[in-house]
N, C-alpha and C positions, 0 to 999 in steps of 0.2 A: 504494500500500500504506500503510495507516494503522499508525503505531507509537505506543507508549505509554511514558511515563516518569513516575516519581513522585519528588518532591523538595520542597524548601523554596524559596519565592520569595525570591531574594536581592536583586533590583533590578527596578524598574519604571521605564522611561524615559518621556519626554514624548511626546505625540502629534505626529508629524511630517507635514507636508504636502509631497508630492513631485510635481514636474512642474507643467505648466500646467493640467492637468485637476483638480488638487487631490486626488490619491490620498492617503488617510490610512493611516499605518502607525505602530505602536507596538511596542516590543520589551520583553519581560520576560525575566529571567534566572533559571533554575532551578538550584539547587545540589543535586546528587545524588551518589551514590557513597559511598565510605567516608570517615570522618573524616580518615584519613591521606592519601588521594588523592581529594579532592573534584573533581567535574566541574562546570563552570559552562556551562550550555547555554542559548543565546539562542533565544527563540521569537518569531515575528512575529504580531501581530494586525493584520488589515486592515479597512479601511472602517468599518462600524458597530461591529464587535467591539472597536475601540480604546477605547470607553467602558467596557467590562466587563473591565478588567484585574484580575488577582488581587491580593490585599493582600500587602505585604511581610511575611515571617515566617510566612505560611500554608503548610501542607503541602497540595500539590495533585497531582492525577493529570492529566497533559496528554496528550491525543490529538493527534497531529500528522502532517503529510506532509512528506517531504523533497522539495524542489524544486530542480532544477538548470537553469541557463540559460547561454547564451553571449552576450557583448556585446563587440564590437570585438576579437575574438580572445582574450578572457579568459573564464574559466569561474567561475561563482558558484554556491554552494550555500546554501540557506536551509531553515529548519524552520518551516513555516506551521502555527500552532496551529489545530486543527480544533475544539477545545473543551477545557474543563477542569472538573474538579469538585473541591470541597474535600474533603480526606481528613482528618477529625478536626476540631478546633476552629480557628477563625481567631483571630488575636490579639485582635480586638475582643471576640469571644465569651468569651475567657478572662477579660478584665477584668470583663465583666458578671457572669460566674459568680462571681468572687472577691467582688464587691460583694454578691451575693445570699447567699453563704455566710457572710460576716462582716457582720452588721448593725451600724450605727453604735452606739457606746456611748451610753447615755442617762444623763444626770445626774439625781441625786435631789434636788438643791438646789431650794429654793423659787423662786429667781430664774429657773431654767431652765423652770419651769412657768408663768411669767407670759406672757400673750398678746402683750405688746409688748416 
């Protein structure tokens, strides 16, 4: 069953190589919920998806699967990211927008008009 969560990317971890076969894994943490009671939800990216992690500070919609497994009598639960989409502007786009809206001030001095 695919689930969905919307929130702000709080943390993006490094790419980890696990085991002898070189399995790639990367975790990013989504902050969601209310300001008073925020929830920090870790999601896993596997294999080639590790290169496409979301940017910190971006609002994203994450589709994910809950996966459970047993190993040596212990039980583990993880949330595997099935994909994400940016919801709104990314931090990089906001900076670019601000630069477009506010053109640099131009001086009227003769010195600033010289080609050298």
